[in-house]
C-alpha positions as CSV (number, residue, x, y, z in Angstrom):
1,M,0.0,0.0,0.0
2,T,1.2,3.5,-0.7
3,P,1.5,6.0,2.0
4,T,-1.4,8.0,0.6
5,I,-3.7,5.0,0.9
6,L,-2.5,4.4,4.5
7,S,-3.1,8.1,5.3
8,K,-6.6,8.0,3.9
9,R,-7.4,4.8,5.9
10,L,-5.9,6.3,9.1
11,A,-7.9,9.5,8.6
12,A,-11.1,7.4,8.1
13,L,-10.4,5.4,11.2
14,E,-9.7,8.5,13.3
15,A,-12.9,10.1,12.0
16,T,-15.0,7.2,13.4
17,G,-13.7,8.0,16.8
18,E,-15.3,11.4,16.7
19,I,-18.8,10.1,16.4
20,M,-20.9,11.0,19.4
21,L,-21.9,8.0,21.5
22,R,-25.6,7.2,21.8
23,H,-27.0,7.6,25.3
24,Y,-30.0,5.6,26.1
25,T,-32.8,6.6,28.4
26,P,-33.8,4.2,31.2
27,D,-37.1,3.5,29.4
28,E,-35.2,2.5,26.2
29,I,-32.9,0.3,28.3
30,E,-35.9,-1.4,30.0
31,A,-37.6,-1.9,26.6
32,A,-34.4,-3.5,25.2
33,R,-34.1,-5.7,28.2
34,L,-37.7,-6.9,27.8
35,R,-37.2,-7.6,24.1
36,Y,-34.1,-9.6,24.9
37,E,-35.8,-11.6,27.6
38,A,-38.7,-12.4,25.2
39,L,-36.1,-14.0,22.8
40,L,-34.7,-16.3,25.5
41,G,-36.4,-19.7,25.7
42,E,-36.7,-21.8,28.7
43,P,-33.5,-23.9,29.0
44,C,-34.1,-27.6,28.2
45,E,-33.5,-30.2,30.8
46,R,-30.6,-32.5,29.8
47,T,-31.4,-36.1,29.0
48,P,-29.5,-38.8,30.9
49,Q,-27.5,-39.5,27.7
50,Q,-26.4,-35.9,27.6
51,V,-25.5,-35.9,31.3
52,A,-23.4,-39.0,30.8
53,Y,-21.7,-37.5,27.7
54,Y,-20.7,-34.3,29.4
55,T,-19.4,-36.1,32.6
56,T,-17.3,-38.6,30.7
57,R,-15.7,-36.4,28.0
58,T,-12.7,-34.0,28.2
59,L,-12.9,-30.5,26.9
60,K,-10.8,-31.5,23.8
61,E,-13.1,-34.4,23.1
62,I,-16.2,-32.2,23.4
63,A,-14.6,-29.6,21.1
64,A,-13.8,-32.3,18.5
65,D,-17.4,-33.6,18.7
66,Y,-18.9,-30.2,18.2
67,D,-16.5,-29.6,15.3
68,A,-17.8,-32.8,13.8
69,M,-21.4,-31.8,14.4
70,L,-20.8,-28.6,12.6
71,R,-19.7,-30.7,9.6
72,G,-23.0,-32.7,9.7
73,A,-22.2,-35.5,12.2
74,P,-25.0,-36.5,14.6
75,A,-24.8,-35.5,18.2
76,P,-22.7,-38.1,20.1
77,W,-25.2,-38.4,22.9
78,L,-28.0,-39.6,20.6
């Protein structure tokens, strides 16, 4: 990159820091909290198979299993 491109990017980056931060009113904060809570579902109880899985696996094994699940493998506790 040429120095002029770097100068332009630096100027653009510094300009973003001058934007005034948004201050929320307590009513807006409460409304946002209620919207967030409405999105949260009730946590599901773990099945005995899930409990056994999480108590017998190491963190590395769990990470590898989740990696495989992201690639389409079935959940190991099923």
